[in-house]
PASEBA-1860 file (N, C-alpha, C; in nm, 3 decimals):
! residues 305
1> MSPKLLTI> 1.271/3.104/0.193/1.321/3.001/0.296/1.355/2.883/0.254 ~ 1.446/2.772/0.313/1.515/2.679/0.258/1.410/2.574/0.233 ~ 1.424/2.473/0.164/1.339/2.363/0.134/1.336/2.255/0.273 ~ 1.247/2.214/0.297/1.233/2.095/0.388/1.278/1.960/0.359 ~ 1.343/1.879/0.393/1.371/1.764/0.379/1.280/1.650/0.444 ~ 1.197/1.589/0.281/1.124/1.493/0.312/1.189/1.339/0.267 ~ 1.184/1.266/0.398/1.225/1.128/0.371/1.121/1.022/0.371 ~ 1.162/0.902/0.297/1.062/0.831/0.237/1.150/0.676/0.279
9> IPATSQQG> 1.046/0.600/0.352/1.095/0.440/0.382/1.011/0.359/0.351 ~ 1.017/0.277/0.284/1.130/0.223/0.195/1.123/0.297/0.032 ~ 1.238/0.369/-0.023/1.234/0.443/-0.162/1.215/0.364/-0.229 ~ 1.207/0.230/-0.273/1.198/0.145/-0.364/1.125/0.045/-0.386 ~ 1.002/0.052/-0.281/0.857/-0.042/-0.294/0.800/0.020/-0.410 ~ 0.690/-0.045/-0.454/0.602/0.009/-0.527/0.545/0.154/-0.475 ~ 0.486/0.154/-0.362/0.434/0.264/-0.294/0.549/0.364/-0.260 ~ 0.646/0.363/-0.236/0.784/0.440/-0.200/0.823/0.511/-0.308
17> HSILTTIH> 0.856/0.446/-0.438/0.893/0.506/-0.534/0.777/0.598/-0.620 ~ 0.669/0.545/-0.621/0.548/0.627/-0.693/0.554/0.741/-0.623 ~ 0.549/0.739/-0.476/0.544/0.860/-0.400/0.673/0.976/-0.436 ~ 0.763/0.903/-0.394/0.902/0.996/-0.405/0.913/1.043/-0.570 ~ 0.859/0.990/-0.681/0.873/1.046/-0.814/0.768/1.136/-0.846 ~ 0.663/1.121/-0.768/0.527/1.236/-0.771/0.571/1.368/-0.721 ~ 0.627/1.339/-0.600/0.674/1.482/-0.507/0.770/1.528/-0.599 ~ 0.870/1.468/-0.687/0.982/1.512/-0.747/0.947/1.641/-0.837
25> THPTLSKE> 0.832/1.561/-0.921/0.800/1.633/-1.019/0.656/1.728/-0.999 ~ 0.646/1.733/-0.885/0.517/1.800/-0.853/0.549/1.964/-0.859 ~ 0.432/2.032/-0.925/0.504/2.173/-0.933/0.543/2.275/-0.818 ~ 0.447/2.258/-0.693/0.498/2.311/-0.621/0.564/2.224/-0.487 ~ 0.533/2.100/-0.469/0.607/2.028/-0.377/0.751/2.031/-0.366 ~ 0.777/2.004/-0.491/0.914/2.009/-0.559/1.031/2.101/-0.515 ~ 0.941/2.225/-0.480/1.021/2.340/-0.453/1.018/2.378/-0.296 ~ 0.882/2.315/-0.263/0.893/2.313/-0.103/0.979/2.168/0.001
33> YTLRGITR> 1.007/2.123/-0.067/1.101/1.992/-0.030/1.178/1.907/-0.116 ~ 1.296/1.901/-0.027/1.409/1.789/-0.103/1.378/1.685/-0.047 ~ 1.434/1.568/-0.128/1.390/1.435/-0.126/1.495/1.354/-0.067 ~ 1.498/1.303/0.014/1.588/1.139/0.035/1.489/1.001/0.035 ~ 1.562/0.940/0.004/1.486/0.763/-0.016/1.590/0.715/0.090 ~ 1.495/0.624/0.146/1.603/0.528/0.215/1.577/0.365/0.175 ~ 1.664/0.291/0.166/1.632/0.157/0.151/1.770/0.059/0.174 ~ 1.764/-0.064/0.169/1.881/-0.116/0.204/1.985/-0.164/0.099
41> TVTSPTAL> 1.962/-0.154/0.004/2.030/-0.154/-0.126/2.044/-0.051/-0.206 ~ 2.172/0.036/-0.197/2.122/0.171/-0.254/2.209/0.143/-0.398 ~ 2.268/0.032/-0.413/2.290/0.004/-0.552/2.175/-0.097/-0.664 ~ 2.073/-0.104/-0.615/1.942/-0.182/-0.677/1.909/-0.082/-0.800 ~ 1.856/-0.161/-0.937/1.831/-0.063/-1.030/1.723/0.028/-0.997 ~ 1.612/0.010/-0.895/1.501/0.103/-0.884/1.586/0.230/-0.791 ~ 1.715/0.191/-0.700/1.745/0.303/-0.627/1.851/0.382/-0.721 ~ 1.916/0.326/-0.803/2.011/0.406/-0.893/1.893/0.479/-0.987
49> SLKNQGIE> 1.756/0.482/-1.032/1.667/0.541/-1.143/1.678/0.642/-1.053 ~ 1.650/0.642/-0.930/1.611/0.764/-0.813/1.713/0.862/-0.807 ~ 1.846/0.792/-0.772/1.997/0.890/-0.798/1.978/0.941/-0.933 ~ 1.977/0.910/-1.031/1.969/0.957/-1.167/1.879/1.034/-1.205 ~ 1.763/1.071/-1.090/1.680/1.202/-1.155/1.702/1.283/-1.020 ~ 1.835/1.277/-0.946/1.870/1.353/-0.853/1.837/1.342/-0.730 ~ 1.758/1.255/-0.691/1.725/1.216/-0.551/1.829/1.129/-0.420 ~ 1.822/1.192/-0.331/1.923/1.121/-0.253/1.888/1.029/-0.221
57> VVSADLNI> 1.979/0.911/-0.200/1.910/0.738/-0.152/2.044/0.729/-0.077 ~ 1.996/0.667/0.054/2.086/0.653/0.160/2.038/0.524/0.207 ~ 2.153/0.433/0.240/2.107/0.296/0.318/2.080/0.284/0.473 ~ 1.967/0.205/0.501/1.910/0.192/0.648/1.822/0.090/0.624 ~ 1.836/0.002/0.749/1.766/-0.151/0.754/1.675/-0.147/0.897 ~ 1.533/-0.140/0.835/1.480/-0.126/0.973/1.484/-0.259/1.037 ~ 1.561/-0.353/1.022/1.583/-0.439/1.117/1.713/-0.406/1.187 ~ 1.768/-0.310/1.161/1.898/-0.229/1.256/1.903/-0.106/1.319
65> PETLSPAI> 1.815/-0.091/1.399/1.782/0.013/1.433/1.869/0.147/1.424 ~ 2.013/0.098/1.473/2.116/0.207/1.498/2.113/0.248/1.367 ~ 2.088/0.201/1.221/2.106/0.298/1.118/2.047/0.389/1.059 ~ 1.889/0.415/1.174/1.770/0.459/1.119/1.819/0.624/1.147 ~ 1.884/0.649/1.254/1.909/0.791/1.293/1.938/0.867/1.183 ~ 2.101/0.826/1.167/2.169/0.910/1.074/2.099/0.904/0.901 ~ 2.010/0.826/0.891/1.952/0.832/0.795/1.839/0.935/0.746 ~ 1.757/0.985/0.887/1.669/1.038/0.919/1.686/1.161/0.981
73> ASSHTVIL> 1.821/1.193/0.993/1.863/1.321/1.073/1.836/1.429/0.959 ~ 1.793/1.556/1.018/1.768/1.652/0.946/1.619/1.648/0.856 ~ 1.530/1.553/0.905/1.380/1.531/0.801/1.298/1.600/0.863 ~ 1.235/1.687/0.809/1.114/1.779/0.878/0.974/1.664/0.827 ~ 0.995/1.581/0.718/0.846/1.501/0.733/0.918/1.356/0.673 ~ 0.854/1.263/0.742/0.883/1.106/0.707/0.763/1.032/0.683 ~ 0.757/0.977/0.561/0.661/0.878/0.537/0.721/0.725/0.528 ~ 0.614/0.692/0.619/0.646/0.529/0.658/0.559/0.409/0.575
81> ITNTTYAS> 0.652/0.317/0.573/0.555/0.192/0.480/0.627/0.096/0.517 ~ 0.555/0.023/0.622/0.605/-0.090/0.659/0.575/-0.204/0.631 ~ 0.635/-0.300/0.599/0.620/-0.431/0.541/0.556/-0.546/0.639 ~ 0.427/-0.605/0.596/0.378/-0.692/0.708/0.421/-0.812/0.635 ~ 0.460/-0.921/0.710/0.573/-1.027/0.693/0.455/-1.125/0.703 ~ 0.345/-1.140/0.602/0.299/-1.268/0.662/0.266/-1.373/0.704 ~ 0.392/-1.451/0.645/0.442/-1.577/0.698/0.565/-1.592/0.831 ~ 0.542/-1.478/0.884/0.629/-1.438/1.045/0.530/-1.466/1.121
89> PDFKSLEL> 0.555/-1.571/1.245/0.456/-1.581/1.335/0.429/-1.491/1.431 ~ 0.556/-1.379/1.423/0.536/-1.254/1.476/0.564/-1.142/1.433 ~ 0.444/-1.164/1.299/0.438/-1.044/1.231/0.429/-0.913/1.290 ~ 0.304/-0.929/1.379/0.263/-0.815/1.444/0.345/-0.695/1.538 ~ 0.460/-0.811/1.623/0.515/-0.739/1.668/0.646/-0.700/1.616 ~ 0.684/-0.754/1.518/0.792/-0.723/1.418/0.780/-0.573/1.348 ~ 0.615/-0.578/1.307/0.570/-0.427/1.249/0.568/-0.311/1.346 ~ 0.563/-0.361/1.458/0.551/-0.250/1.575/0.670/-0.198/1.618
97> AHTKSVAK> 0.752/-0.312/1.613/0.877/-0.288/1.651/0.944/-0.197/1.539 ~ 0.962/-0.238/1.447/1.003/-0.128/1.319/0.929/-0.002/1.323 ~ 0.821/-0.015/1.325/0.735/0.143/1.365/0.799/0.243/1.476 ~ 0.818/0.164/1.583/0.902/0.231/1.720/1.024/0.259/1.692 ~ 1.116/0.197/1.584/1.248/0.220/1.584/1.256/0.359/1.518 ~ 1.173/0.351/1.395/1.157/0.471/1.293/1.111/0.586/1.389 ~ 1.034/0.566/1.488/0.953/0.684/1.570/1.048/0.747/1.634 ~ 1.133/0.648/1.699/1.262/0.711/1.807/1.343/0.787/1.701
105> ACLEAGVQ> 1.405/0.734/1.575/1.492/0.832/1.511/1.432/0.938/1.472 ~ 1.286/0.933/1.447/1.224/1.083/1.415/1.213/1.164/1.544 ~ 1.193/1.146/1.676/1.216/1.210/1.763/1.330/1.273/1.780 ~ 1.449/1.187/1.763/1.588/1.251/1.774/1.604/1.328/1.639 ~ 1.576/1.343/1.588/1.587/1.431/1.444/1.507/1.555/1.454 ~ 1.381/1.550/1.551/1.287/1.685/1.560/1.229/1.653/1.454 ~ 1.161/1.545/1.393/1.068/1.529/1.242/0.957/1.589/1.318 ~ 0.869/1.676/1.233/0.746/1.739/1.265/0.642/1.694/1.209
113> HIIFSSAV> 0.624/1.601/1.102/0.526/1.529/1.028/0.540/1.399/1.013 ~ 0.479/1.276/1.052/0.474/1.153/0.985/0.349/1.089/0.918 ~ 0.385/1.075/0.797/0.286/1.028/0.718/0.278/0.842/0.701 ~ 0.187/0.798/0.755/0.209/0.643/0.749/0.116/0.561/0.640 ~ 0.119/0.449/0.589/0.061/0.361/0.547/0.018/0.271/0.581 ~ -0.157/0.289/0.623/-0.223/0.197/0.707/-0.305/0.149/0.694 ~ -0.409/0.097/0.787/-0.525/0.014/0.746/-0.610/0.026/0.821 ~ -0.746/0.043/0.800/-0.868/0.034/0.902/-0.847/-0.082/1.019
121> PGKANWEG> -0.840/-0.028/1.139/-0.874/-0.167/1.238/-0.983/-0.278/1.245 ~ -0.922/-0.384/1.181/-1.035/-0.480/1.166/-1.135/-0.508/1.303 ~ -1.046/-0.506/1.415/-1.079/-0.559/1.531/-1.225/-0.481/1.580 ~ -1.192/-0.343/1.538/-1.266/-0.250/1.600/-1.418/-0.225/1.503 ~ -1.393/-0.324/1.401/-1.511/-0.316/1.296/-1.599/-0.408/1.286 ~ -1.553/-0.548/1.366/-1.559/-0.654/1.301/-1.643/-0.713/1.466 ~ -1.661/-0.649/1.551/-1.734/-0.670/1.675/-1.647/-0.797/1.727 ~ -1.508/-0.718/1.754/-1.391/-0.773/1.816/-1.349/-0.877/1.760
129> RPVDVFDS> -1.364/-0.946/1.625/-1.301/-1.026/1.599/-1.163/-0.980/1.542 ~ -1.067/-1.015/1.526/-0.941/-0.963/1.494/-0.921/-0.986/1.342 ~ -0.843/-0.865/1.276/-0.796/-0.947/1.164/-0.659/-0.877/1.137 ~ -0.538/-0.990/1.173/-0.408/-0.963/1.259/-0.351/-0.866/1.160 ~ -0.357/-0.923/0.984/-0.291/-0.820/0.880/-0.325/-0.686/0.916 ~ -0.454/-0.657/0.935/-0.482/-0.474/0.938/-0.490/-0.446/1.065 ~ -0.513/-0.517/1.179/-0.467/-0.481/1.335/-0.335/-0.431/1.385 ~ -0.257/-0.507/1.273/-0.111/-0.465/1.285/-0.061/-0.336/1.233
137> KATAEEYL> -0.123/-0.281/1.123/-0.098/-0.186/1.094/-0.186/-0.039/1.146 ~ -0.293/-0.101/1.236/-0.364/-0.021/1.302/-0.295/0.017/1.433 ~ -0.225/-0.077/1.503/-0.196/-0.060/1.643/-0.044/0.013/1.604 ~ 0.025/-0.002/1.480/0.143/0.086/1.460/0.073/0.229/1.441 ~ -0.014/0.246/1.408/-0.079/0.397/1.363/-0.101/0.464/1.515 ~ -0.198/0.429/1.609/-0.234/0.419/1.723/-0.096/0.472/1.796 ~ 0.015/0.386/1.804/0.121/0.431/1.864/0.181/0.570/1.804 ~ 0.196/0.550/1.664/0.223/0.701/1.616/0.154/0.810/1.649
145> RGLPMKVS> 0.049/0.801/1.683/-0.072/0.913/1.717/-0.030/0.953/1.842 ~ 0.034/0.861/1.923/0.057/0.946/2.053/0.196/0.983/2.075 ~ 0.237/1.033/1.960/0.379/1.076/1.980/0.362/1.240/1.992 ~ 0.459/1.312/2.003/0.463/1.472/1.978/0.485/1.562/1.837 ~ 0.402/1.491/1.722/0.420/1.525/1.632/0.294/1.519/1.508 ~ 0.277/1.587/1.416/0.167/1.566/1.345/0.178/1.412/1.274 ~ 0.067/1.343/1.241/0.054/1.245/1.215/-0.062/1.229/1.096 ~ -0.039/1.164/0.986/-0.159/1.191/0.897/-0.156/1.029/0.821
153> VFWPGMFM> -0.255/0.961/0.748/-0.254/0.840/0.706/-0.312/0.845/0.596 ~ -0.239/0.719/0.500/-0.331/0.707/0.374/-0.333/0.562/0.399 ~ -0.471/0.515/0.348/-0.486/0.378/0.298/-0.530/0.303/0.209 ~ -0.389/0.226/0.136/-0.392/0.163/0.029/-0.536/0.079/-0.029 ~ -0.565/0.111/-0.086/-0.673/-0.001/-0.170/-0.598/-0.126/-0.183 ~ -0.680/-0.266/-0.266/-0.597/-0.338/-0.308/-0.531/-0.355/-0.445 ~ -0.407/-0.361/-0.426/-0.337/-0.330/-0.547/-0.377/-0.429/-0.679 ~ -0.384/-0.327/-0.772/-0.446/-0.378/-0.954/-0.304/-0.438/-0.968
161> QNFEGFMK> -0.182/-0.443/-0.932/-0.069/-0.533/-0.961/-0.040/-0.663/-0.918 ~ -0.181/-0.688/-0.789/-0.197/-0.830/-0.768/-0.246/-0.908/-0.898 ~ -0.293/-0.883/-1.003/-0.359/-0.917/-1.111/-0.232/-0.981/-1.230 ~ -0.092/-0.925/-1.203/0.003/-0.960/-1.255/0.095/-1.054/-1.178 ~ 0.050/-1.084/-1.022/0.096/-1.163/-0.950/0.034/-1.324/-0.906 ~ -0.021/-1.287/-0.806/-0.074/-1.419/-0.705/-0.225/-1.439/-0.773 ~ -0.289/-1.315/-0.815/-0.409/-1.321/-0.875/-0.425/-1.325/-1.009 ~ -0.351/-1.323/-1.064/-0.348/-1.359/-1.201/-0.396/-1.501/-1.277
169> PTLSQAGE> -0.477/-1.482/-1.398/-0.531/-1.581/-1.443/-0.465/-1.723/-1.436 ~ -0.520/-1.835/-1.423/-0.421/-1.959/-1.403/-0.534/-2.067/-1.490 ~ -0.448/-2.155/-1.561/-0.522/-2.235/-1.644/-0.576/-2.381/-1.611 ~ -0.675/-2.403/-1.578/-0.773/-2.516/-1.504/-0.721/-2.654/-1.558 ~ -0.755/-2.741/-1.511/-0.732/-2.848/-1.575/-0.843/-2.896/-1.717 ~ -0.969/-2.811/-1.676/-1.037/-2.808/-1.779/-0.993/-2.730/-1.953 ~ -0.897/-2.683/-1.902/-0.838/-2.560/-2.010/-0.864/-2.443/-2.021 ~ -0.938/-2.400/-1.898/-1.016/-2.266/-1.899/-0.921/-2.164/-1.800
177> WVVNCVVD> -0.905/-2.039/-1.870/-0.828/-1.942/-1.739/-0.953/-1.891/-1.661 ~ -0.874/-1.886/-1.514/-0.967/-1.856/-1.384/-0.862/-1.801/-1.307 ~ -0.962/-1.685/-1.256/-0.907/-1.588/-1.131/-0.978/-1.644/-0.997 ~ -0.880/-1.690/-0.924/-0.928/-1.746/-0.782/-0.933/-1.666/-0.650 ~ -1.024/-1.666/-0.561/-1.030/-1.593/-0.445/-1.119/-1.630/-0.354 ~ -1.128/-1.602/-0.198/-1.218/-1.658/-0.161/-1.357/-1.542/-0.133 ~ -1.341/-1.441/-0.206/-1.452/-1.314/-0.200/-1.550/-1.341/-0.298 ~ -1.704/-1.305/-0.206/-1.802/-1.304/-0.296/-1.761/-1.222/-0.433
185> GEKKLPMV> -1.781/-1.292/-0.526/-1.783/-1.240/-0.692/-1.857/-1.079/-0.727 ~ -1.921/-1.044/-0.649/-2.028/-0.958/-0.676/-1.991/-0.833/-0.538 ~ -1.857/-0.876/-0.457/-1.817/-0.743/-0.343/-1.722/-0.667/-0.420 ~ -1.767/-0.557/-0.411/-1.681/-0.442/-0.434/-1.566/-0.415/-0.363 ~ -1.463/-0.424/-0.417/-1.329/-0.389/-0.369/-1.266/-0.208/-0.433 ~ -1.227/-0.173/-0.321/-1.134/-0.051/-0.373/-1.024/-0.061/-0.421 ~ -0.970/-0.050/-0.569/-0.823/-0.099/-0.608/-0.714/0.051/-0.645 ~ -0.628/0.029/-0.641/-0.528/0.146/-0.682/-0.420/0.072/-0.771
193> DAAGDMGA> -0.399/0.141/-0.829/-0.262/0.138/-0.938/-0.126/0.183/-0.826 ~ -0.070/0.090/-0.762/0.025/0.113/-0.663/0.123/0.170/-0.707 ~ 0.197/0.153/-0.800/0.322/0.168/-0.869/0.316/0.325/-0.942 ~ 0.200/0.360/-1.006/0.152/0.443/-1.074/0.088/0.581/-1.037 ~ 0.021/0.528/-0.887/-0.088/0.658/-0.853/-0.051/0.674/-0.717 ~ 0.025/0.610/-0.643/0.001/0.581/-0.491/0.035/0.738/-0.418 ~ 0.146/0.807/-0.486/0.192/0.940/-0.483/0.095/1.047/-0.491 ~ 0.025/1.020/-0.586/-0.134/1.094/-0.595/-0.204/1.141/-0.471
201> FVVPLLMG> -0.255/0.991/-0.400/-0.301/1.025/-0.292/-0.207/1.078/-0.160 ~ -0.106/1.058/-0.157/-0.005/1.125/-0.038/0.004/1.277/-0.075 ~ 0.019/1.334/-0.211/0.012/1.446/-0.224/-0.071/1.542/-0.132 ~ -0.209/1.522/-0.141/-0.327/1.585/-0.052/-0.258/1.607/0.115 ~ -0.184/1.480/0.170/-0.124/1.484/0.308/-0.050/1.585/0.308 ~ 0.027/1.604/0.218/0.134/1.735/0.232/0.091/1.849/0.216 ~ -0.041/1.855/0.162/-0.123/2.023/0.131/-0.241/1.992/0.257 ~ -0.229/1.948/0.352/-0.296/1.986/0.500/-0.416/1.883/0.517
209> EERTYAAS> -0.449/1.761/0.422/-0.540/1.675/0.475/-0.489/1.578/0.546 ~ -0.563/1.524/0.627/-0.520/1.446/0.752/-0.537/1.295/0.729 ~ -0.606/1.250/0.600/-0.616/1.102/0.559/-0.671/1.090/0.411 ~ -0.635/1.010/0.363/-0.672/0.966/0.235/-0.692/0.828/0.238 ~ -0.783/0.798/0.158/-0.828/0.621/0.094/-0.762/0.616/-0.031 ~ -0.692/0.523/-0.033/-0.590/0.524/-0.173/-0.662/0.426/-0.273 ~ -0.753/0.457/-0.323/-0.792/0.392/-0.459/-0.877/0.506/-0.546 ~ -0.854/0.445/-0.670/-0.914/0.517/-0.777/-1.072/0.470/-0.816
217> GVWSFNEM> -1.114/0.348/-0.765/-1.267/0.343/-0.734/-1.291/0.170/-0.701 ~ -1.419/0.159/-0.710/-1.408/0.020/-0.651/-1.493/-0.058/-0.753 ~ -1.453/-0.200/-0.728/-1.453/-0.334/-0.860/-1.506/-0.449/-0.801 ~ -1.593/-0.506/-0.843/-1.607/-0.662/-0.783/-1.503/-0.754/-0.878 ~ -1.480/-0.862/-0.809/-1.397/-0.957/-0.918/-1.483/-0.993/-1.033 ~ -1.596/-0.996/-1.049/-1.683/-1.029/-1.161/-1.634/-0.911/-1.292 ~ -1.649/-0.791/-1.219/-1.623/-0.676/-1.329/-1.496/-0.674/-1.345 ~ -1.406/-0.688/-1.236/-1.242/-0.706/-1.308/-1.226/-0.795/-1.418
225> VEVIRRVS> -1.268/-0.938/-1.375/-1.239/-1.046/-1.477/-1.321/-1.035/-1.581 ~ -1.420/-0.975/-1.618/-1.479/-0.913/-1.739/-1.396/-0.834/-1.827 ~ -1.363/-0.761/-1.741/-1.265/-0.633/-1.797/-1.122/-0.718/-1.878 ~ -1.065/-0.804/-1.798/-0.941/-0.897/-1.827/-1.008/-0.946/-1.970 ~ -1.091/-1.030/-1.944/-1.161/-1.087/-2.091/-1.146/-1.032/-2.179 ~ -1.196/-0.887/-2.153/-1.200/-0.789/-2.269/-1.110/-0.758/-2.321 ~ -1.022/-0.710/-2.268/-0.875/-0.643/-2.317/-0.775/-0.786/-2.376 ~ -0.780/-0.887/-2.297/-0.689/-0.984/-2.291/-0.713/-1.086/-2.471
233> GRKVRYER> -0.886/-1.086/-2.472/-0.917/-1.170/-2.599/-0.948/-1.290/-2.549 ~ -0.902/-1.341/-2.426/-0.917/-1.466/-2.366/-1.043/-1.507/-2.293 ~ -1.090/-1.617/-2.291/-1.202/-1.656/-2.185/-1.141/-1.682/-2.045 ~ -1.209/-1.591/-1.964/-1.143/-1.575/-1.853/-1.291/-1.589/-1.759 ~ -1.293/-1.640/-1.649/-1.393/-1.649/-1.542/-1.347/-1.644/-1.393 ~ -1.439/-1.588/-1.307/-1.356/-1.556/-1.175/-1.467/-1.689/-1.084 ~ -1.375/-1.769/-1.033/-1.407/-1.888/-0.930/-1.407/-1.852/-0.783 ~ -1.508/-1.862/-0.713/-1.479/-1.838/-0.558/-1.431/-1.993/-0.485
241> MDEEVYAG> -1.326/-1.981/-0.435/-1.273/-2.072/-0.420/-1.287/-2.121/-0.252 ~ -1.288/-2.248/-0.206/-1.320/-2.313/-0.108/-1.198/-2.228/0.030 ~ -1.207/-2.188/0.140/-1.145/-2.101/0.217/-0.995/-2.171/0.247 ~ -1.057/-2.321/0.265/-0.907/-2.393/0.303/-0.859/-2.418/0.215 ~ -0.860/-2.455/0.106/-0.800/-2.482/-0.003/-0.756/-2.387/-0.071 ~ -0.820/-2.262/-0.017/-0.741/-2.137/-0.116/-0.609/-2.112/0.004 ~ -0.613/-2.149/0.117/-0.525/-2.120/0.220/-0.421/-2.192/0.197 ~ -0.444/-2.324/0.174/-0.350/-2.435/0.149/-0.230/-2.381/0.057
249> FMPGQMGP> -0.281/-2.313/-0.058/-0.159/-2.267/-0.131/-0.046/-2.152/-0.078 ~ -0.091/-2.127/0.051/0.032/-2.026/0.099/0.118/-2.111/0.216 ~ 0.245/-2.052/0.253/0.318/-2.167/0.319/0.232/-2.085/0.512 ~ 0.272/-2.207/0.578/0.256/-2.169/0.724/0.130/-2.087/0.770 ~ 0.143/-1.994/0.854/0.029/-1.924/0.898/-0.017/-1.825/0.769 ~ 0.056/-1.803/0.677/-0.005/-1.700/0.594/-0.150/-1.738/0.543 ~ -0.143/-1.847/0.505/-0.276/-1.878/0.453/-0.411/-1.853/0.541 ~ -0.416/-1.908/0.645/-0.526/-1.837/0.728/-0.533/-1.706/0.744
257> KVVEMLRF> -0.443/-1.623/0.782/-0.420/-1.490/0.792/-0.505/-1.414/0.664 ~ -0.470/-1.484/0.561/-0.461/-1.405/0.415/-0.658/-1.414/0.438 ~ -0.666/-1.555/0.422/-0.805/-1.556/0.441/-0.899/-1.483/0.528 ~ -0.841/-1.499/0.672/-0.920/-1.403/0.764/-0.943/-1.270/0.705 ~ -0.853/-1.184/0.654/-0.833/-1.062/0.611/-0.957/-1.044/0.470 ~ -0.919/-1.150/0.399/-1.054/-1.134/0.289/-1.180/-1.157/0.322 ~ -1.211/-1.252/0.395/-1.326/-1.249/0.505/-1.420/-1.134/0.556 ~ -1.309/-1.066/0.607/-1.310/-0.910/0.665/-1.384/-0.828/0.570
265> YDEVGYYG> -1.300/-0.838/0.421/-1.359/-0.772/0.303/-1.497/-0.772/0.272 ~ -1.544/-0.951/0.281/-1.669/-0.986/0.237/-1.764/-0.969/0.331 ~ -1.727/-0.958/0.499/-1.841/-0.953/0.544/-1.873/-0.816/0.627 ~ -1.758/-0.704/0.585/-1.763/-0.578/0.659/-1.705/-0.500/0.548 ~ -1.635/-0.490/0.458/-1.616/-0.406/0.377/-1.430/-0.335/0.397 ~ -1.383/-0.367/0.266/-1.238/-0.321/0.288/-1.174/-0.198/0.410 ~ -1.274/-0.115/0.365/-1.256/-0.021/0.474/-1.347/0.030/0.570 ~ -1.419/-0.103/0.609/-1.500/-0.106/0.738/-1.637/-0.084/0.686
273> GDEEGKVR> -1.653/-0.040/0.527/-1.778/-0.018/0.530/-1.792/0.130/0.436 ~ -1.885/0.142/0.345/-1.904/0.261/0.278/-1.783/0.283/0.168 ~ -1.746/0.171/0.113/-1.618/0.194/0.046/-1.624/0.301/-0.093 ~ -1.701/0.298/-0.126/-1.746/0.368/-0.250/-1.717/0.497/-0.201 ~ -1.822/0.541/-0.074/-1.834/0.670/-0.054/-1.686/0.715/-0.004 ~ -1.622/0.641/0.068/-1.485/0.723/0.104/-1.400/0.754/0.001 ~ -1.396/0.631/-0.124/-1.349/0.674/-0.213/-1.378/0.814/-0.268 ~ -1.439/0.788/-0.279/-1.535/0.928/-0.383/-1.482/1.066/-0.294
281> ETLEVVER> -1.497/1.066/-0.174/-1.442/1.185/-0.088/-1.279/1.184/-0.104 ~ -1.202/1.097/-0.117/-1.051/1.114/-0.144/-1.034/1.191/-0.252 ~ -1.109/1.111/-0.372/-1.109/1.154/-0.493/-1.119/1.292/-0.511 ~ -1.200/1.347/-0.392/-1.238/1.496/-0.428/-1.138/1.575/-0.443 ~ -1.003/1.537/-0.311/-0.886/1.619/-0.308/-0.787/1.578/-0.386 ~ -0.787/1.491/-0.443/-0.633/1.401/-0.552/-0.643/1.499/-0.679 ~ -0.543/1.562/-0.685/-0.538/1.666/-0.803/-0.515/1.624/-0.924 ~ -0.461/1.500/-0.980/-0.469/1.449/-1.105/-0.561/1.344/-1.107
289> KVSSFEEF> -0.559/1.310/-1.262/-0.664/1.177/-1.267/-0.555/1.041/-1.250 ~ -0.617/0.966/-1.217/-0.580/0.813/-1.115/-0.631/0.695/-1.255 ~ -0.583/0.629/-1.241/-0.594/0.486/-1.352/-0.708/0.433/-1.288 ~ -0.827/0.417/-1.366/-0.902/0.268/-1.312/-0.852/0.136/-1.396 ~ -0.958/0.074/-1.322/-0.905/-0.060/-1.350/-0.864/-0.122/-1.466 ~ -1.002/-0.030/-1.572/-0.987/-0.097/-1.710/-0.864/-0.022/-1.773 ~ -0.808/0.105/-1.732/-0.685/0.167/-1.789/-0.585/0.087/-1.751 ~ -0.575/0.026/-1.603/-0.455/-0.079/-1.586/-0.465/-0.160/-1.687
297> AERRLREW> -0.559/-0.255/-1.686/-0.550/-0.389/-1.777/-0.583/-0.328/-1.926 ~ -0.579/-0.246/-1.977/-0.525/-0.227/-2.100/-0.393/-0.188/-2.140 ~ -0.286/-0.146/-2.018/-0.180/-0.137/-1.976/-0.109/-0.264/-1.983 ~ -0.144/-0.328/-1.879/-0.063/-0.429/-1.804/-0.133/-0.564/-1.818 ~ -0.266/-0.582/-1.868/-0.322/-0.717/-1.866/-0.363/-0.768/-1.949 ~ -0.311/-0.738/-2.093/-0.330/-0.762/-2.209/-0.307/-0.924/-2.251 ~ -0.183/-0.931/-2.130/-0.121/-1.087/-2.198/-0.081/-1.137/-2.094 ~ -0.068/-1.267/-2.070/-0.008/-1.324/-1.932/0.082/-1.464/-1.992
305> Q> 0.138/-1.526/-1.902/0.197/-1.645/-1.934/0.115/-1.764/-1.844
END
């Protein structure tokens, strides 16, 4: 039997790249599927590195629907990772429009299986209160489930890479290193090494599982900051910031939307509750070891500027 074509959109994101390289090196899935990655810029360093591994990389743009049909043509399975553009006033309609454009191309190509990077519906889990960032993906997932093809989902946890970006320790006026957020320091959050491990959570979906909670474990901010302190040798503490002050560091409506999402983590839970149990359930079907926050910090958080 000829290998089936599996296509990933986008190929060069942290999630997409991890998924592609994981399947490419998997002992059985690499024989079952040939791989195609879709990206806007096929000459980027990440795209070229995929090409050098023998993975097909083609150009298409979610904002230009007519580019999607030729890019998805002949695919058996499509993995879709939509981007939530927090700062855009119409990000919910934009994310749904992107999803519908890909779905249309999938139907034209006769795609049999869509795997979607989703989120739990905030509104359904929070007594009707919206969490636009999560509800945007949940609405897109609901649309996909109405199509005549198999749909599987993975729900990524919070990216450990955030501690290399907007959550990295900053130097306070008092000369202390501080990690700031609005979440209770004792609240447990599911965490994932997005660049290193996301593919491990998609493999079970290609082996018959319907969903995975993509996280290697749950840690609180207090616990993670203690890990950073230990591996870096610097004095670091966690500070719970006022919501309005925290939102003010972000442009436009992005701040209030992010704070809304973080408040949902605090009051309900990242996955709508029982995060530890849901992560444990998924880890039982993940084939390989995935990185703990301690292991990620040892590799990536020893130093920062």
